[in-house]
C-alpha positions, 0 to 999 in steps of 0.5 A, spaced: 394 140 123 396 146 127 395 146 134 393 153 137 388 156 142 382 161 141 377 164 145 370 161 142 364 164 145 367 167 151 371 160 153 378 159 152 379 153 148 385 149 145 384 147 137 387 143 131 386 147 125 388 144 118 388 148 112 385 145 105 391 146 100 392 144 093 397 140 091 398 141 084 402 134 083 396 130 085 391 133 079 388 127 075 390 131 069 396 135 069 396 140 063 400 146 063 393 150 063 391 146 069 397 147 073 398 154 072 391 157 070 385 153 073 387 150 079 391 156 082 389 155 090 387 151 096 380 153 099 378 154 107 380 150 113 377 145 118 377 147 126 376 142 131 377 142 139 382 138 142 378 134 147 371 133 143 369 127 139 363 124 136 359 118 138 363 114 132 370 117 135 371 122 129 373 129 130 367 135 132 368 140 127 367 148 129 369 150 122 367 145 116 364 144 109 366 148 103 365 154 103 367 154 110 361 154 115 362 155 122 358 153 129 361 159 133 363 166 133 369 165 129 368 166 121 372 165 115 371 170 110 377 170 105 378 162 105 382 162 098 389 160 100 394 162 094 400 162 099 402 156 103 406 150 105 405 145 099 405 151 094 411 149 089 410 153 083 408 160 080 401 161 077 397 166 073 391 169 075 386 174 072 387 170 066 382 168 060 381 161 063 377 161 069 380 159 076 377 153 080 374 155 087 370 150 090 365 144 087 358 146 088 353 140 087 354 137 080 357 144 078 364 148 080 364 155 082 369 159 079 372 166 081 378 171 079 383 173 084 382 180 087 388 181 091 394 185 090 399 179 090 405 178 085 405 183 079 402 185 073 404 182 066 402 189 063 406 188 057 409 184 052 416 185 054 414 182 061 411 176 058 417 175 054 421 175 060 417 171 064 417 166 058 425 166 059 424 165 066 420 159 066 423 156 060 416 155 056 413 159 050 406 157 052 407 164 056 409 168 050 403 165 046 398 164 050 392 168 049 389 167 056 395 171 059 393 179 058 396 185 060 391 185 066 393 178 068 398 177 075 403 172 076 404 169 083 411 167 084 415 164 090 408 161 093 411 156 098 411 160 105 418 157 107 421 159 100 418 166 100 421 168 107 428 165 106 429 169 099 427 175 103 431 174 109 436 169 108 440 171 114 435 168 119 433 161 120 426 158 120 422 154 125 420 147 122 413 148 124 409 154 121 402 154 123 395 158 120 391 163 124 384 165 123 385 173 124 379 178 122 376 173 117 383 172 113 387 166 113 394 168 116 401 164 116 405 165 123 412 163 123 418 163 128 425 166 125 432 165 129 438 168 129 444 163 130 452 163 131 457 158 132 462 164 135 459 164 142 464 163 147 464 158 153 457 155 150 455 148 148 454 147 140 448 144 138 448 141 131 445 145 126 444 151 130 451 153 133 452 155 140 447 161 140 440 161 138 435 167 139 427 167 137 428 174 135 423 175 130 415 172 129 413 173 121 406 173 118 404 171 111 397 173 108 395 166 105 391 170 100 396 176 097 403 173 100 404 180 104 409 179 109 411 182 116 417 181 120 416 183 128 422 183 132 420 180 139 427 180 142 430 187 142 436 185 147 439 180 141 445 184 138 444 180 132 437 182 130 439 189 132 444 189 127 440 186 122 435 192 123 440 197 122 441 194 115 434 193 113 430 198 117 424 198 113 424 190 113 422 189 121 417 192 125 416 193 133 413 187 137 407 192 139 405 193 131 403 186 131 395 186 131 392 184 137 388 178 134 394 175 131 398 177 138 394 172 142 396 166 137 403 167 138 406 161 141 413 159 144 416 155 138 417 147 139 424 147 136 427 152 141 424 149 146 427 142 144 434 145 144 433 148 151 430 142 154 437 138 152 441 143 154 438 144 161 438 136 162 445 137 164 446 145 166 441 145 171 446 142 176 449 148 179 454 145 184 460 144 181 462 137 184 455 134 182 456 137 175 463 134 174 460 127 176 454 128 172 450 125 179 444 128 177 443 129 169 437 128 166 434 126 159 428 126 155 424 120 156 423 115 150 416 112 148 416 106 143 423 107 141 422 114 140 424 121 144 418 124 147 416 131 143 414 137 147 407 138 146 402 144 147 396 144 152 392 149 156 393 148 164 393 151 170 400 151 173 401 150 180 401 157 184 397 160 178 391 163 178 388 161 171 389 156 165 394 158 160 397 155 153 403 152 155 409 148 151 411 142 156 416 136 156 418 131 162 425 129 164 427 122 167 434 121 171 439 119 166 439 111 165 432 111 169 425 111 168 422 115 174 420 122 173 424 127 176 422 134 173 418 137 167 419 144 164 414 149 161 414 154 156 409 159 157 406 163 151 400 168 153 400 175 154 406 178 158 408 171 161 410 169 153 417 166 153 418 165 161 421 158 162 419 154 169 421 148 171 418 143 176 422 138 180 419 132 184 422 130 191 428 125 190 425 120 195 418 119 192 417 115 186 413 118 181 412 113 175 415 116 168 412 116 161 416 109 159 414 106 166 406 108 165 407 105 157 410 098 160 404 098 165 399 099 160 402 094 155 402 089 161 395 090 163 391 084 161 384 087 159 388 092 155 392 088 152 387 083 150 383 088 147 389 091 143 390 084 140 383 083 138 383 089 134 390 089 131 388 083 127 387 083 119 383 088 116 384 093 122 390 096 126 391 100 133 394 106 133 396 108 140 396 116 140 401 121 144 402 120 151 400 126 155 403 128 162 398 132 166 400 135 172 394 136 177 395 139 183 401 135 186 400 129 182 400 127 175 395 123 171 397 120 164 392 120 158 393 116 152 388 115 146 387 109 142 385 109 135 382 104 130 384 104 123 381 100 118 386 098 112 381 100 107 379 107 110 384 113 112 380 116 118 382 113 124 377 113 130 378 114 137 375 108 141 378 108 148 382 113 152 387 110 157 388 114 164 394 112 169 394 115 176 399 112 181 398 104 181 391 105 177 390 104 170 383 104 167 381 104 159 374 106 157 370 109 151 371 116 154 376 120 158 370 122 163 369 114 164 376 112 165 377 118 170 371 115 174 373 108 174 380 110 177 377 116 182 371 112 183 370 116 190 371 122 187 366 123 182 358 122 183 354 117 179 350 119 173 342 119 175 341 113 170 348 109 172 344 105 177 349 106 182 347 109 189 352 114 191 351 118 197 354 125 197 357 127 204 360 134 207 367 132 205 365 130 198 363 124 194 363 117 198 363 111 194 357 107 193 360 101 197 363 106 203 360 104 210 353 108 212 354 115 215 350 113 221 346 119 224 345 123 218 339 124 214 339 121 207 333 123 202 331 120 196 330 125 190 323 126 190 323 128 198 329 133 196 326 136 191 320 137 195 323 140 201 327 145 196 321 147 193 318 149 200 324 152 203 324 157 197 317 158 198 318 160 205 324 164 204 320 168 199 314 168 204 318 171 209 320 177 205 313 179 203 311 184 208 304 183 207 304 175 208 299 172 212 300 168 218 295 162 215 300 162 209 306 161 213 303 156 218 301 152 211 308 152 209 310 150 215 306 144 216 307 142 209 315 142 210 314 138 217 310 133 212 316 132 207 321 132 213 317 126 216 317 122 210 325 123 210 329 116 211 334 117 217 339 112 218 339 108 225 331 109 225 328 103 224 323 106 220 328 108 215 330 101 213 338 099 213 344 100 209 342 094 205 335 097 204 336 104 201 331 108 198 328 106 192 329 111 187 332 112 180 336 118 182 342 118 186 341 119 194 343 126 196 345 128 203 
């Protein structure tokens, strides 16, 4: 699953994309022809929004099926995946053996390769050299491999970039992007050194790390592009002088690909570890480590940075960010959270948001403990987590809302005989309140009952006041007008007609008086608190719809 974002039908959406790669080692009949001539590539992707599920708790798919079908304005026109994360061996294309593309009903669809990846066999000499390279005479004596056949080598994208630029280090999480109807892999590359003076050493990275290069690899023909994103890095400037044709400017990246550049999680993890100590700027405080932070632990594991779309405090619009919270060393309350921005001109900017020390803000571990101690939640988990099924507690999300924090954790139920977990509950934590409901909206409404109006069919009677929504059990708003849904709609309709009539120069006085009379009758049927005709708060208007002020 690759976490990314797309503008779908004009809306900025966070998505999960999963490529359908082919793992040759899983073929039921592993013959040389099957592995190298017939089953040569994966096919298509699935794309789903991160915040929608079906009534059964399964993902909503924007792109699905084989061939890929889309329910939006994002299409996949070249779904074949010859180069990917799972590809591990060479294949021959355009041979006498048909290449399996995808199943269709009881038959299979076959298609020849039409790209420029790899190189042509072209001669008997090359055929012999390939037989020696791969240590098999089947290549030499195969009648299916002709001069027009092509061989695709180094199809694993990590192996491919490592052989091309062995002087760079690469991020552990490449991700796929849909660009112009094609499937393109994106990968972050680093320049490293362990010779930088007066700098903390990080195991596996040294003490100098720069995310200087973004790499794109076409999933169909394997074409690679290396884009320099940090022109202040002396190491990449030196490599660029040595290999001038290998690297391209940042501005040369196609715009639709540039919109999917994201801050790498490996680099962000390193920066959060270092910042947990070096945020202390006072020498005495730093020497005594009085205000040292640490990464929170949940269920015995350190929290990992996660991508999300949110509106940061003081910003004008939502954006795609990578974030991670901090807790004081040896404590569980929340002290700060750190953000890496990924969109447009703000790419690469890091921001830290601190909480006042005099105020207790629950940390992730404390919220998890309170969730596990909740009687209703604990009973439900125990009921589900029995023989035949298991409960999976999803990632805990820390979501800043204005000046507060909301914690969200999904619960999945997975049958022992099944492979697809289903979302069954969403747990929301806010300050001292914990709620578990089938949907996020339901959990939020349970916690913030005074901030959300009830649905018309919910059977609750909620009054809307000038300062927002008031709880159904709140004291009556004495002296204010409370209208039933029917009366409200009647007054609205009459008012709109009056306004339209007034704007017409040729209106007649008779029509105007008629509308005024109708308006007076509608107002007369309204119920007023404090008036004996209106009834009491215990006897509200009998209407299926919520009362509207």
